[in-house]
C-alpha positions as a Markdown table, in Angstrom:
| # | Residue | x | y | z |
|---|---|---|---|---|
| 1 | Met | 65.1 | 86.4 | 64.6 |
| 2 | Ser | 68.2 | 87.4 | 66.5 |
| 3 | Tyr | 70.2 | 85.0 | 68.5 |
| 4 | Pro | 73.0 | 86.1 | 70.9 |
| 5 | Thr | 76.4 | 84.9 | 69.8 |
| 6 | Thr | 80.0 | 86.0 | 69.8 |
| 7 | Ala | 82.0 | 87.1 | 66.8 |
| 8 | Gln | 83.9 | 83.8 | 66.6 |
| 9 | Ile | 82.5 | 80.6 | 65.1 |
| 10 | Gln | 80.9 | 78.5 | 67.8 |
| 11 | Glu | 81.1 | 74.8 | 67.8 |
| 12 | Leu | 77.6 | 73.3 | 67.7 |
| 13 | Thr | 77.7 | 69.8 | 69.0 |
| 14 | Pro | 74.9 | 67.7 | 70.5 |
| 15 | Val | 76.1 | 68.4 | 74.0 |
| 16 | Asn | 76.6 | 72.2 | 73.4 |
| 17 | Pro | 73.8 | 74.1 | 75.2 |
| 18 | Asn | 73.7 | 76.7 | 72.4 |
| 19 | Ile | 71.8 | 74.3 | 70.1 |
| 20 | Leu | 69.1 | 73.7 | 72.8 |
| 21 | Gly | 68.8 | 77.5 | 73.2 |
| 22 | Phe | 68.6 | 77.9 | 69.4 |
| 23 | His | 66.0 | 75.2 | 69.2 |
| 24 | Leu | 63.8 | 76.8 | 71.9 |
| 25 | Ala | 64.2 | 80.3 | 70.5 |
| 26 | Thr | 63.2 | 79.1 | 67.1 |
| 27 | Ala | 60.2 | 77.3 | 68.5 |
| 28 | Gln | 59.1 | 80.4 | 70.5 |
| 29 | Ser | 59.4 | 82.7 | 67.5 |
| 30 | Thr | 57.7 | 80.5 | 65.0 |
| 31 | Asn | 55.0 | 78.7 | 66.9 |
| 32 | Glu | 53.7 | 81.7 | 68.9 |
| 33 | Gly | 52.0 | 79.8 | 71.7 |
| 34 | Ser | 51.8 | 76.4 | 70.0 |
| 35 | Ala | 52.8 | 73.5 | 72.2 |
| 36 | Gly | 54.9 | 71.9 | 69.4 |
| 37 | Leu | 58.6 | 72.5 | 68.6 |
| 38 | Val | 60.2 | 73.3 | 65.3 |
| 39 | Gln | 62.0 | 70.2 | 64.0 |
| 40 | Ile | 65.7 | 70.8 | 63.5 |
| 41 | Leu | 67.4 | 68.5 | 61.1 |
| 42 | Trp | 71.0 | 67.6 | 61.6 |
| 43 | Tyr | 73.3 | 66.7 | 58.7 |
| 44 | Ile | 76.5 | 65.0 | 59.9 |
| 45 | Met | 79.4 | 64.9 | 57.4 |
| 46 | Thr | 81.7 | 61.9 | 57.9 |
| 47 | Ser | 84.5 | 60.3 | 56.0 |
| 48 | Pro | 85.0 | 56.7 | 55.0 |
| 49 | Phe | 87.3 | 56.4 | 58.0 |
| 50 | Thr | 84.8 | 57.9 | 60.5 |
| 51 | Asp | 81.4 | 56.9 | 59.2 |
| 52 | Asp | 80.8 | 53.7 | 61.2 |
| 53 | Ala | 82.2 | 55.1 | 64.4 |
| 54 | Thr | 80.1 | 58.3 | 64.1 |
| 55 | Arg | 76.9 | 56.4 | 63.5 |
| 56 | Arg | 77.6 | 54.1 | 66.4 |
| 57 | Phe | 78.4 | 57.1 | 68.6 |
| 58 | Phe | 75.1 | 58.8 | 67.8 |
| 59 | Glu | 73.2 | 55.5 | 68.3 |
| 60 | Ser | 74.8 | 54.8 | 71.7 |
| 61 | His | 73.9 | 58.3 | 72.9 |
| 62 | Arg | 70.3 | 57.9 | 71.6 |
| 63 | Phe | 70.8 | 60.7 | 69.0 |
| 64 | Phe | 71.2 | 63.2 | 71.9 |
| 65 | Gly | 67.5 | 63.5 | 72.3 |
| 66 | Leu | 66.7 | 63.8 | 68.6 |
| 67 | Glu | 64.6 | 61.4 | 66.6 |
| 68 | Pro | 66.8 | 59.2 | 64.4 |
| 69 | Asp | 65.0 | 60.6 | 61.3 |
| 70 | Gln | 66.2 | 64.1 | 62.3 |
| 71 | Val | 69.8 | 63.0 | 61.8 |
| 72 | Thr | 71.3 | 62.4 | 58.3 |
| 73 | Phe | 74.8 | 61.1 | 57.8 |
| 74 | Phe | 76.6 | 61.7 | 54.5 |
| 75 | Gln | 80.2 | 61.4 | 53.2 |
C-alpha cells in the first residue's frame, strides 16, 4: 500500500488529518467493500512527569474519536 507523504518526518497527532487519511486508506485497501474499519492502535509514550497530564488530556478530548481500548499509555 502506498501512502502519499513528504521526505520529512511528519508529526502524527490526534488532530493531524494525515492519521485520518491513513486510517481510511488502510480500511479501503484491506476491507475491499466491507463496511468495517481497520482498528488502529495508538501507543503513547509518556514520562513520569507527563503521564497523568497526558492521560487526562486524552480523556478530556474523548480519545479524539478512538475507543479508550485503542490507546495504550506506557513509560
